[in-house]
C-alpha positions in Angstrom: 96.4 -40.5 8.6 100.0 -41.4 9.5 101.1 -45.0 8.7 102.1 -47.1 11.7 102.7 -50.8 11.6 103.2 -51.6 15.3 103.9 -49.2 18.2 103.8 -50.2 21.9 102.7 -47.4 24.2 103.6 -48.3 27.8 101.3 -46.7 30.4 104.2 -46.3 32.9 105.9 -44.0 30.2 103.0 -41.6 30.0 103.1 -38.5 32.1 99.9 -37.8 34.1 98.1 -34.5 33.8 96.0 -33.3 36.7 92.7 -31.8 35.9 92.4 -28.0 36.5 89.4 -28.6 38.8 91.4 -31.1 40.9 88.8 -33.9 40.3 91.0 -36.3 38.5 94.1 -37.1 36.4 94.4 -37.9 32.7 97.0 -39.9 30.8 96.9 -39.2 27.1 97.6 -42.4 25.2 97.6 -40.9 21.8 96.2 -38.0 19.8 96.1 -36.7 16.3 96.3 -32.9 15.9 93.7 -31.3 13.8 92.9 -27.8 12.6 92.9 -24.7 14.7 94.8 -26.2 17.6 92.2 -28.9 18.1 92.6 -32.6 18.0 91.0 -34.9 15.2 91.1 -37.7 17.7 92.3 -38.4 21.2 92.6 -41.5 23.3 93.1 -41.2 27.1 92.8 -42.9 30.4 91.3 -40.8 33.2 91.2 -41.4 36.9 88.1 -39.7 38.4 88.5 -39.0 42.1 85.4 -37.0 42.8 82.0 -36.3 41.4 81.3 -33.4 39.0 80.5 -32.3 35.5 82.3 -33.5 32.4 84.0 -30.8 30.2 82.1 -29.9 27.2 83.6 -30.7 23.7 81.4 -29.2 21.0 81.6 -31.1 17.6 83.3 -34.0 19.3 81.9 -37.6 19.5 82.9 -39.4 22.8 83.0 -43.0 23.8 83.7 -43.7 27.6 84.4 -47.2 28.9 84.7 -47.8 32.7 87.9 -49.9 33.2 88.4 -49.7 37.0 85.7 -49.4 39.6 82.3 -50.9 40.2 80.2 -48.2 38.5 79.9 -44.5 37.6 76.5 -42.9 37.6 76.0 -40.3 34.9 73.2 -37.7 34.4 73.3 -37.3 30.6 71.1 -34.4 29.4 68.9 -35.0 32.4 68.6 -38.7 32.0 70.2 -41.1 34.5 72.7 -43.8 33.2 74.9 -46.2 35.1 78.3 -47.0 33.5 79.4 -50.5 34.4 82.8 -52.0 33.7 83.8 -52.8 30.0 80.5 -51.5 28.5 81.4 -48.6 26.1 78.9 -45.7 26.1 78.9 -43.2 23.2 77.6 -39.6 23.5 78.0 -36.2 21.9 80.7 -34.0 23.5 78.5 -31.0 23.8 75.8 -32.8 25.8 75.7 -31.8 29.5 77.0 -34.8 31.6 77.4 -34.9 35.4 79.0 -37.9 37.2 78.8 -39.4 40.6 81.0 -42.2 42.0 78.9 -44.6 44.0 81.9 -46.9 44.8 84.7 -44.3 45.0 87.5 -43.5 42.5 87.2 -45.0 39.0 89.3 -45.1 35.8 87.9 -44.9 32.4 89.1 -45.1 28.8 88.0 -42.2 26.7 87.9 -41.9 23.0 87.1 -38.5 21.4 86.8 -37.8 17.6 86.2 -34.7 15.7 82.7 -35.1 14.2 82.7 -35.1 10.4 86.5 -35.7 10.2 87.1 -39.0 11.9 85.1 -41.8 13.5 85.9 -44.3 16.2 84.5 -47.8 16.8 85.1 -49.2 20.3 84.9 -53.0 21.0 85.7 -54.9 24.1 87.3 -58.3 23.9 87.0 -60.3 27.2 89.4 -62.8 28.9 89.6 -66.2 27.2 88.6 -64.9 23.8 91.5 -65.2 21.3 91.0 -63.1 18.2 92.8 -61.5 15.3 92.5 -57.9 13.9 91.8 -57.4 10.2 94.8 -56.7 8.0 93.1 -53.7 6.3 95.4 -50.8 6.9 93.0 -49.3 9.4 94.6 -47.7 12.4 93.8 -49.5 15.6 94.7 -49.1 19.3 94.5 -52.2 21.5 94.4 -51.1 25.2 94.9 -53.8 27.9 92.4 -53.2 30.7 92.8 -56.3 32.8 95.4 -59.0 33.4 98.4 -59.0 31.0 97.5 -59.8 27.4 99.7 -61.4 24.8 99.9 -60.1 21.3 101.6 -61.4 18.3 102.4 -58.9 15.6 104.8 -59.0 12.7 105.9 -62.4 13.9 106.9 -61.1 17.4 105.2 -61.7 20.7 104.6 -58.8 23.1 103.0 -58.8 26.6 100.8 -55.8 27.4 100.5 -55.0 31.1 97.3 -53.3 32.4 96.7 -50.0 30.6 99.5 -50.6 28.0 98.4 -49.9 24.4 99.4 -51.2 21.1 99.0 -49.0 18.0 98.7 -51.1 14.9 97.8 -50.8 11.2 98.2 -54.5 10.3 96.8 -57.9 11.5 97.7 -58.8 15.1 96.8 -62.0 17.0 95.5 -61.5 20.6 95.7 -64.1 23.3 93.6 -64.1 26.5 93.1 -60.9 28.4 90.6 -58.0 28.6 91.4 -55.7 25.7 89.6 -52.6 24.3 89.9 -52.3 20.5 89.6 -48.8 19.1 89.4 -48.5 15.4 90.0 -45.0 14.0 88.6 -44.3 10.5 
């Protein structure tokens, strides 16, 4: 994996991509190319504007975290599931998933990893909880999903606005704010 100490990814600088089916928009935060034109891992934010099926991604593990909106109702392989804000849900990319939006348009944070090549661990840190990432060289993404979050990395302070991300491979100190931590191994 490529070595990165600290990189700020401003949401405002990411170009949105409308879905082919017209049901939403995706902002790709970061991705690592893999074999055969596929990704090894991908992190994105999606705005879901209408109900419908998820795209299938064979051999990909997915974690979805609702970051805006009250709920998203899923039918996962025939079983109902309600996504609520800031509670990650992991599932296999080849599983049939259909979504409805009981409260209207939502936004979610998606993490997809190529099974057998990479793995992602997703943790949510809620407002008021100051914490420090490990200094273990593991690549992490910290995505601000609420009010601005203050980060100290390499002796410098940075303020992340909603949906901004920080890509790190060293210890960082986080102040208050809702942040999703994604660890790629």
